[in-house]
C-alpha positions in Angstrom: 22.6 1.3 -57.5 24.5 1.6 -60.9 24.1 -2.1 -61.5 20.3 -1.8 -60.9 20.0 1.1 -63.3 22.0 -0.9 -65.8 19.5 -3.8 -65.5 16.5 -1.6 -65.8 18.1 -0.1 -68.9 18.6 -3.5 -70.4 15.0 -4.5 -69.6 13.6 -1.3 -71.2 15.8 -1.6 -74.2 14.8 -5.2 -74.5 11.1 -4.3 -74.3 11.7 -1.5 -76.7 13.2 -3.6 -79.3 10.6 -6.4 -78.8 8.0 -3.7 -79.4 9.6 -2.7 -82.5 9.8 -6.4 -83.6 6.2 -7.0 -82.8 5.2 -3.9 -84.6 7.3 -4.8 -87.6 5.9 -8.3 -87.6 2.3 -6.9 -87.5 3.0 -4.6 -90.4 4.5 -7.5 -92.5 1.7 -9.8 -91.4 -0.8 -7.2 -92.5 0.9 -6.6 -95.7 1.2 -10.2 -96.6 -2.2 -11.3 -95.5 -4.1 -8.4 -96.8 -4.4 -10.0 -100.4 -4.5 -13.6 -99.1 -7.6 -15.5 -100.8 -10.6 -16.8 -98.9 -9.8 -20.4 -98.3 -13.5 -21.1 -97.5 -13.9 -21.4 -101.4 -12.2 -24.8 -101.1 -15.4 -26.3 -99.8 -17.0 -25.4 -103.2 -14.0 -26.0 -105.2 -14.7 -27.5 -108.6 -11.5 -28.0 -110.7 -11.8 -28.4 -114.4 -12.8 -31.9 -115.4 -13.0 -33.9 -118.6 -16.2 -34.5 -120.3 -16.7 -38.2 -121.0 -18.7 -40.0 -123.7 -20.0 -43.4 -123.1 -21.7 -46.1 -125.5 -25.2 -47.4 -124.8 -23.6 -50.2 -122.7 -21.6 -47.9 -120.5 -18.2 -48.3 -122.3 -16.0 -45.0 -122.3 -15.6 -44.0 -125.9 -14.3 -40.5 -125.6 -13.0 -37.7 -123.4 -12.6 -33.9 -124.2 -10.9 -31.5 -121.9 -8.6 -28.5 -121.3 -7.3 -30.1 -118.2 -7.3 -33.9 -118.4 -8.8 -34.7 -115.0 -11.2 -37.4 -113.6 -12.0 -36.8 -110.0 -11.7 -39.8 -107.6 -12.3 -40.1 -104.0 -9.6 -40.8 -101.5 -11.0 -44.3 -100.6 -10.3 -45.3 -104.3 -6.7 -44.5 -103.8 -4.7 -47.7 -102.8 -2.6 -47.2 -99.5 0.7 -48.0 -101.3 0.2 -45.0 -103.5 -0.5 -42.7 -100.5 2.5 -44.0 -98.8 4.6 -43.3 -101.8 3.5 -39.7 -101.7 4.0 -39.3 -98.0 7.6 -40.8 -98.4 8.7 -38.4 -101.1 6.7 -35.4 -100.4 5.6 -35.1 -96.8 6.5 -38.0 -94.3 5.0 -36.0 -91.4 1.7 -35.2 -93.2 -0.6 -36.5 -90.4 1.6 -34.9 -87.7 2.2 -31.2 -88.6 -0.4 -28.4 -88.7 0.3 -27.1 -92.3 4.0 -26.6 -92.3 6.8 -28.8 -91.1 9.7 -26.9 -89.2 11.7 -30.1 -89.1 11.3 -30.5 -92.9 12.4 -26.9 -93.5 15.6 -27.4 -91.3 16.3 -30.7 -92.8 16.1 -29.0 -96.3 18.3 -26.1 -95.4 20.9 -28.3 -93.6 21.1 -30.5 -96.6 21.4 -27.5 -98.9 24.2 -26.0 -96.8 26.1 -29.3 -96.9 25.7 -29.5 -100.6 23.7 -32.8 -100.3 20.7 -33.9 -102.3 17.3 -33.1 -100.8 15.4 -36.4 -100.7 12.3 -34.7 -99.5 10.8 -31.2 -100.2 10.5 -28.4 -97.6 7.0 -27.7 -98.7 4.3 -29.9 -97.1 1.3 -31.5 -99.1 -0.9 -28.7 -97.7 1.6 -25.9 -98.7 1.7 -27.4 -102.2 -2.1 -27.5 -102.3 -2.3 -23.8 -101.2 0.4 -22.7 -103.8 -1.4 -24.6 -106.7 -4.8 -23.4 -105.9 -4.3 -19.8 -104.7 -0.8 -18.5 -105.4 1.4 -17.7 -108.5 4.5 -20.0 -109.1 6.8 -17.0 -108.7 9.4 -17.7 -106.1 9.7 -15.0 -103.3 9.9 -14.7 -99.6 6.5 -13.0 -99.5 4.9 -15.9 -101.4 6.5 -18.5 -99.3 5.1 -16.7 -96.1 1.6 -16.5 -97.8 1.9 -20.2 -98.7 2.5 -21.1 -94.9 -0.3 -18.8 -93.7 -2.7 -20.3 -96.2 -1.6 -24.0 -95.2 -2.2 -23.1 -91.5 -5.7 -21.9 -92.3 -6.5 -24.9 -94.5 -5.5 -27.4 -91.8 -7.8 -25.5 -89.4 -10.8 -25.8 -91.6 -10.4 -29.1 -93.4 -9.4 -32.7 -92.3 -6.2 -34.3 -93.4 -8.0 -36.8 -95.6 -10.0 -33.9 -97.3 -6.6 -32.0 -98.0 -5.1 -35.1 -99.4 -7.9 -35.8 -101.7 -7.8 -32.4 -103.1 -4.0 -32.5 -103.5 -4.1 -35.9 -105.4 -6.8 -34.6 -107.8 -5.3 -31.1 -108.4 -1.7 -31.7 -109.0 0.0 -31.7 -112.4 1.8 -35.0 -113.4 3.1 -33.9 -117.0 1.8 -35.1 -120.3 -1.5 -33.3 -120.1 -2.5 -35.3 -116.9 -4.0 -33.4 -114.0 -4.8 -35.6 -111.0 -3.7 -39.0 -110.1 -6.4 -40.7 -112.1 -5.6 -39.1 -115.3 -1.8 -39.8 -114.7 -2.5 -43.5 -114.2 -4.3 -43.6 -117.4 -1.8 -41.6 -119.4 1.4 -43.3 -118.1 0.1 -46.9 -117.5 -3.2 -47.1 -119.2 -5.0 -48.2 -116.1 -7.2 -46.9 -113.3 -5.7 -46.0 -109.9 -7.0 -48.9 -108.1 -4.9 -51.3 -110.3 -1.5 -49.3 -109.8 1.4 -51.6 -108.5 4.1 -50.5 -106.1 6.7 -49.9 -109.0 4.1 -47.7 -110.8 3.0 -45.9 -107.6 6.7 -45.1 -107.0 7.0 -43.6 -110.5 3.8 -41.5 -110.4 4.5 -40.1 -106.8 8.1 -38.9 -108.0 6.5 -36.8 -110.9 4.9 -33.6 -109.3 8.2 -32.1 -108.3 9.3 -31.9 -111.9 7.0 -33.5 -114.3 8.9 -32.7 -117.4 12.1 -33.8 -116.0 11.1 -37.1 -114.3 8.5 -38.3 -117.0 9.1 -41.7 -118.2 7.9 -40.5 -121.6 10.6 -37.9 -121.7 13.7 -39.5 -119.9 13.2 -43.0 -118.8 16.5 -43.2 -117.1 15.8 -40.2 -114.9 12.3 -41.5 -114.1 13.9 -44.7 -112.9 16.4 -42.8 -110.6 13.4 -40.9 -109.2 11.6 -44.2 -108.6 14.6 -45.6 -106.9 14.5 -42.6 -104.5 10.9 -43.0 -103.7 11.4 -46.7 -102.9 14.3 -45.9 -100.7 12.4 -43.4 -98.7 9.5 -45.9 -98.4 11.9 -48.4 -97.1 13.4 -46.0 -94.7 10.0 -45.2 -93.3 9.0 -48.7 -93.0 6.2 -48.9 -95.6 8.1 -51.6 -97.5 11.0 -53.9 -96.8 14.3 -54.3 -98.7 13.1 -57.2 -100.7 9.9 -55.3 -101.9 12.1 -52.3 -102.8 14.5 -54.3 -104.7 11.8 -56.3 -106.6 9.8 -53.1 -107.4 12.8 -51.4 -109.0 13.7 -54.4 -111.1 10.3 -54.8 -112.4 9.9 -53.8 -116.0 7.6 -50.8 -116.5 5.0 -51.0 -119.3 4.7 -47.4 -120.1 1.6 -46.4 -122.2 2.4 -44.5 -125.4 -0.7 -42.3 -125.4 -0.4 -38.9 -127.0 -1.4 -35.8 -125.1 -4.3 -34.0 -126.9 -7.2 -32.0 -125.9 -9.4 -35.0 -126.7 -9.3 -38.8 -126.8 -11.9 -40.3 -129.0 -12.8 -43.9 -129.9 -14.9 -44.3 -133.2 -14.2 -40.8 -134.2 -16.7 -40.7 -137.0 -19.6 -41.1 -134.4 -18.0 -39.2 -131.4 -17.1 -36.1 -133.4 -20.8 -36.2 -134.5 -21.8 -36.2 -130.9 -19.4 -33.4 -130.0 -20.9 -31.2 -132.8 -24.2 -31.7 -131.1 -22.8 -30.8 -127.8 -21.1 -27.5 -129.1 -24.5 -26.6 -130.7 -26.2 -27.0 -127.3 -23.7 -26.0 -124.6 -21.1 -23.5 -124.1 -17.6 -24.7 -124.8 -16.3 -24.0 -121.3 -18.8 -26.4 -120.0 -17.8 -29.0 -122.5 -14.1 -28.6 -121.8 -14.2 -28.0 -118.1 -17.5 -29.2 -116.8 -17.1 -32.9 -116.4 -20.2 -33.7 -118.4 -21.1 -37.5 -118.8 -22.7 -38.0 -122.1 -24.4 -41.4 -122.7 -24.9 -42.2 -126.5 -26.7 -44.8 -128.4 -23.7 -46.3 -130.1 -23.3 -50.1 -130.2 -19.4 -50.5 -130.3 -19.7 -54.2 -131.7 -22.1 -52.8 -134.5 -19.8 -49.9 -135.1 -16.7 -52.1 -135.7 -18.8 -54.4 -138.1 -20.0 -51.3 -139.9 -16.4 -50.0 -140.4 -15.3 -53.5 -141.8 -18.3 -53.8 -144.1 -17.5 -50.3 -145.4 -13.9 -51.1 -146.0 -14.8 -54.4 -147.8 -17.4 -52.7 -150.0 -15.1 -50.0 -151.2 -12.2 -52.5 -151.9 -14.7 -54.6 -153.8 -15.9 -51.7 -155.8 -12.2 -50.8 -156.7 -11.5 -54.4 -157.8 -14.6 -54.1 -160.1 -13.2 -51.0 -161.6 -16.0 -48.7 -160.1 -13.5 -46.0 -159.2 -15.0 -45.7 -155.6 -12.6 -44.6 -152.8 -14.6 -43.7 -149.9 -18.1 -44.4 -148.5 -20.4 -44.2 -145.5 -22.7 -46.2 -143.5 -25.2 -45.5 -140.8 -27.3 -48.1 -138.9 -30.5 -46.8 -137.1 -32.7 -48.7 -134.7 -36.0 -48.5 -136.6 -38.0 -48.7 -133.3 -36.6 -45.4 -132.0 -34.2 -44.0 -134.4 -31.2 -44.5 -132.2 -27.9 -44.4 -134.2 -26.2 -47.8 -133.4 -23.3 -47.3 -135.8 -21.9 -44.5 -137.9 -18.9 -45.0 -140.3 -18.3 -41.7 -142.2 -15.3 -42.9 -144.2 -12.3 -45.1 -144.1 -9.3 -42.9 -142.8 -10.3 -40.5 -140.2 -6.8 -40.7 -138.6 -4.5 -40.6 -141.5 -6.4 -38.8 -144.4 -9.2 -36.3 -143.6 -11.9 -36.1 -140.9 -14.7 -35.3 -143.3 -17.6 -37.3 -142.2 -19.7 -38.5 -145.3 -22.4 -39.9 -143.1 -23.7 -36.5 -141.9 -21.5 -33.7 -143.4 -21.9 -34.7 -147.0 -24.8 -32.9 -148.9 -25.8 -35.3 -151.6 -29.0 -36.6 -153.2 -30.2 -39.7 -151.7 -30.8 -41.3 -155.1 -32.1 -44.8 -155.1 -31.7 -45.1 -151.3 -34.9 -43.1 -150.9 -37.0 -45.7 -152.6 -36.9 -47.8 -149.4 -38.9 -45.0 -147.8 -41.4 -45.1 -150.7 -41.9 -48.8 -150.5 -42.1 -49.1 -146.7 -44.8 -46.3 -146.8 -46.7 -48.3 -149.2 -46.5 -51.4 -146.9 -47.6 -49.3 -143.9 -50.6 -47.9 -145.7 -52.1 -51.4 -146.0 -53.1 -50.8 -149.5 -50.1 -52.6 -150.9 -48.2 -55.9 -150.4 -44.8 -57.1 -151.8 -46.8 -59.0 -154.4 -48.9 -55.9 -155.6 -48.5 -55.3 -159.3 -47.5 -51.9 -161.1 -46.7 -51.4 -164.7 -43.2 -50.7 -165.5 -44.0 -48.8 -168.6 -43.5 -45.3 -170.1 -45.1 -42.2 -168.4 -44.9 -38.5 -168.7 -45.9 -35.6 -166.3 -46.8 -32.2 -167.6 -46.3 -29.1 -165.4 -48.0 -25.8 -165.4 -45.0 -24.0 -166.8 -45.2 -26.2 -169.9 -42.2 -28.5 -168.8 -42.5 -32.2 -169.4 -40.8 -34.8 -167.3 -40.6 -38.6 -168.4 -38.7 -40.8 -165.9 -36.7 -43.6 -167.3 -34.9 -46.7 -165.9 -31.2 -46.9 -165.6 -31.1 -49.6 -168.4 -33.4 -47.6 -170.8 -35.9 -50.5 -170.7 -39.3 -51.3 -169.4 -40.4 -54.7 -168.0 -44.1 -54.3 -168.0 -46.2 -55.5 -165.0 -44.1 -56.6 -162.1 -44.5 -57.1 -158.4 -43.3 -54.4 -156.0 -40.8 -56.9 -154.5 -39.1 -57.2 -157.8 -39.3 -53.5 -158.6 -37.5 -52.8 -155.5 -35.0 -55.6 -155.9 -33.9 -54.2 -159.3 -34.3 -50.6 -158.4 -36.8 -49.8 -161.2 -37.3 -46.0 -161.3 -40.4 -45.8 -163.2 -42.3 -48.1 -160.7 -41.0 -46.1 -157.8 -42.3 -42.9 -159.2 -45.7 -44.2 -160.1 -45.9 -45.8 -156.6 -45.1 -42.4 -154.9 -47.6 -40.7 -157.1 -50.3 -43.1 -155.8 -49.3 -42.6 -152.3 -48.8 -38.8 -152.9 -45.7 -37.1 -152.3 
């Protein structure tokens, strides 16, 4: 009888303790989950994307951004790159449901033994939840929230959707957000062209971008690359020969500098940016992922810069004291700007664009418009004669203006073609008077 009472007591005590534990767990869960974000927003998630500028033939000539990101779909990511990420970040990605108990235990045991942790305890889904919804602060509450969010994300979204979000969201260092921007920054190529050695480097970056960046510490980047390759070999993604060959392959690291923009043909592209900032809000330009198609002809732009440089150098040799200049080439059929050279030294001197920021009289350049208007009128031809002779204009306020030629001489009756060729001021004034200003 006493033994029965003792068992009943034990059962009641166990039930009491269990009820306390459940109650405590519910309170903790309510406290932690009360401020969890709504993960349904992921369906409409739009991360900041870079605005891209294109020439008339579709060549990328500039980007501007707060977060340098170009979104790509998962089917554009090569298998070898996915496998590199699985190997170093989450080898059981397609097997777990948001968090990996085995991964957590493996990391804890390795930590207790003082061994190096070759794979993080946080799954790819947990990392996505943390990056999108939580602060980077390390705490037990945040870790539990991270797991709760990961479980919810796994219930609502497919593994491929989660992986695509992850690869486009994470930070790789050097101003690169997402795998496409990272591929461009570090290797000056698109994701589709990445090799195994390059994939191993990039997949090793998210854990500590500033530590493992080949731009910061090449030796540490190589150590991290080796770890990724060993993990890939262990999981059967590659064999020993492929791993060794990849590690020994020389890496051609790009020397791109991180800025908030990357602009080719800066005299033209900064002109376009001025137009954009006058028309749209800066947040849309820096984060909206706009695609801006311009009228620039890259080949003509390069020719324009070379011609301008030759012209200024020639002027200096002739003692004309000219140190700068500008050139704009327009398509007369539609007014499209095909080339704009606003100076010689945008990168090294100053960024003043003489093609559109300078406020100067057009001088003799305006004569072209007078003569073409004369031709368009049908009243004149290049052989039409006008007298290059003195003339005076009297104004109502009593002032008198008498135009003169640059050489102070008059050539008498000459054809318009010759007057334009030698830039005769008096003929141009007389012709404009006949056309009416």
